[in-house]
C-alpha positions, 0 to 999 in steps of 0.5 A: 539506523542506516544500516538497520535500513538498508538491511531492511530494505535489503530483505524485503526487496529480495521478498519483492524479488520472489513475490514478483513472479506471483504478482505478475501471474496474479495480474496476468494469468487470473484475469484470463480466467476470471471475468469483470463481474468476478472482480466487481463482486469481489471489490463490493465487499473488500472496502467492508473488510478493509474498514473493519479490520482498521476499525479492529486494530484501532491504531493499536499496532503503530502505538505498539510500535511507537511506544518508549517501553512494553511489558510483556503483561501489557501485551498480553492485555492489548491481545486479548482485548483485540481477539474479543473485539474481532469476535464481536467484529465478525458476528455484526459482519455476519448479521449485517450480510443479508442487508450488503445483498440488499444494498448492492441488490445482487445476493452474491455479495451478501454470501461474499460478506458472510464468508469475509466475517471470518477473516476479521478473526484472522486479523485479530489474531495476527495484529499484535504479533504483526505490530512486535516484528515491526517493533523489533526491526524483523525486517527480513521475516517480515518480508519472508511472510508476506512472500509465502503468503502472496506465493500461497495465496495466488495458488489457491486463487488459480486453482480455484479459478481453473476449477470454475470458482469464479469470485470465490477463488479471489476469496479463497485466496484472501483467506490463504494469505490471512492464514499464512501471515497469522502462522508467520507473525506468531512463529516470527515472535515466538510469543504465546501470550500465557501471561496473566494479561495487564488491563490497567494502563493500557489506555494511553495505547488507546488514547494514542491509537484512536485518533490513527484509527479514525484516520486510517479509517478515513483514508481507506473509507476515502480510496473505497468509497468510489467502489461502493458507489459504483457497485451501488449505481453502475454495476458490477461489470464496470465495478469489475474494470475499474477494480482492475485499473485502479489495482494497476495504478494504485496498489502498487503504491501502496504496497510501497507504502506498506513496506516502508511503514514496516521499515521507517516508523520504527526508525523515525520514532526513535530519531523523533528527538534529533531533529536534523538526524530525522529530517536528513533520513525522510529527506534522502528516503523520499528522493530515491522514491521520487528517483526510481518510481516517478519514471515508471509511473510515467512510462505505464501512464502514457502507455495505457492503451497498449499496456492494459490489453498487453498485461490482462487481456483484450477483455480489460481494455476498457480499463486502460482509460481508468487506469491512465487517469489514476496514474497521474494521482500515483505521481506524487503518492510514493512520497505524500503516502510516506507523509502518515509516517510524520503524523504518526512518528512525531506522535501528531495524532489530531493533525493526522485525524484533521487531514484524514478527515479533509482527504475523506470529505474531498475525495467523496465529493469528487467521487459523486461528482465523477459518477455522472460519467461513469467509471472513468469520470471517477477515476477523472475526479478523483486524479484531478482533485488529488493533484490540484487539491489534496497533495499541495493541502497536505504537504502544506499541513504536515509541514506545519509543525516537525523538522521537515519543512515544506521548502525541503519537499518542493526543493527535493520533488522539483528535479523529478518533477521537471523529468516527469514532465519531459518523460511524459512528453516524449514517451507520449510522442514515441506512442504515433510510431509503429512498433512490431509488437506491444512488448517492443513498445512498451520496453523502448518506452520505459526505458526513454521514460527513465533515460529522459526522466534522470537526464533532466533531474541530472541538470540539477544540483540536488538530482545528483547529488540523489544519483550520487547518494544511490551509488554510494549506499550499493557501494557501502551496505551491499558489501557489508550486508553480504559480509554479515551474511558470510560472517553468519554462514561461518558462524552456523557452520563452525 
């Protein structure tokens, strides 16, 4: 399982390196070609597409991955049900587009909603094949699809933006990503549903997936309700600033979580019956996450007033305080977002649903409270409630059952939390100094954040053990990975 995990992590890591120039260009170039109102109009519709896609999936992807056994006839039945549902969902969204325009008092939002309805059909064609790729642990192929779709989607958005397409360039980029993901998933699985579909006995998949769908939909609603409220009551320009601040702070963490879903869910599902191995594997992963991600989150949060204009231009400076507040929530999310995997791999769908309902209600309350102070108020209210209410509640709820204990989480997090506090104090104090340029200031701040955070973590026995584990993984698994690739290459040429 370690080898599967490391191979998958290396493949995904390589894909992330390939995606990095395009992600960086998307952050650096597109905001300089587009205006906040363009991002605001697109952000009005993005929650609608996300929630519709989740309902359409109905948790079937997770059910397919988690199922102990699976027959082709069952998969064919699930596929055709998903296709029919996607077509119905697309028609409903198309019919609802005039109401979307009325809700936001902006006809442009209605046109985008009408166009985005076609994305639901693409999602329906992709879902089952993506689930099969993850079930088969074809992490390299999944990573390649992600990298290629990101690259081609960015190129499409860039060309459209240069031609003056405005917010339509963002819509086009997403559409290209959807098409590439569809083609890649079908090619990777190599399966065309020719079998006679079997519908009998599929209810178990929907019983498993239904609560997951409701939980995920609640999570997406709690994550996207802020955009809906700001778009309705504040306007497209403040929403554009909020959208960029949110994307910079939270979305990278969500992408890490998506990678972990692909990588860890099949492994944890297979280790579920072996409590101690399950516990060891999960705690090992979250310690590595905290070791490498937490100092970076601290650095970007402390340097937000310099970082945001440097990255996406001076016209986005109003997004800096929004970004700074949301990095407070991003501190614990690399770990907290992996806890969805505990609920799903342990088949605790009812617990997952209850947690998602609690998270949704508390998030919505925070959004409503913060709305009085505009986009910054929404960001601050969400970040504070996330760190002080939802995080401790989640850690308690997820450890009530299963092999992971609450003491495991807090003991594991202690070295890195202490390092984060120390790094924040030092990096914040550093900002009063004069620097020759913004790049030097940001580079020094990031380096110092990692140096201080790792130095403080090394004072703890568990922190030192995590660092030693990182070195050991690099020393053992990378040479093994390279040897396998060399053997495969020799076999191919022989």
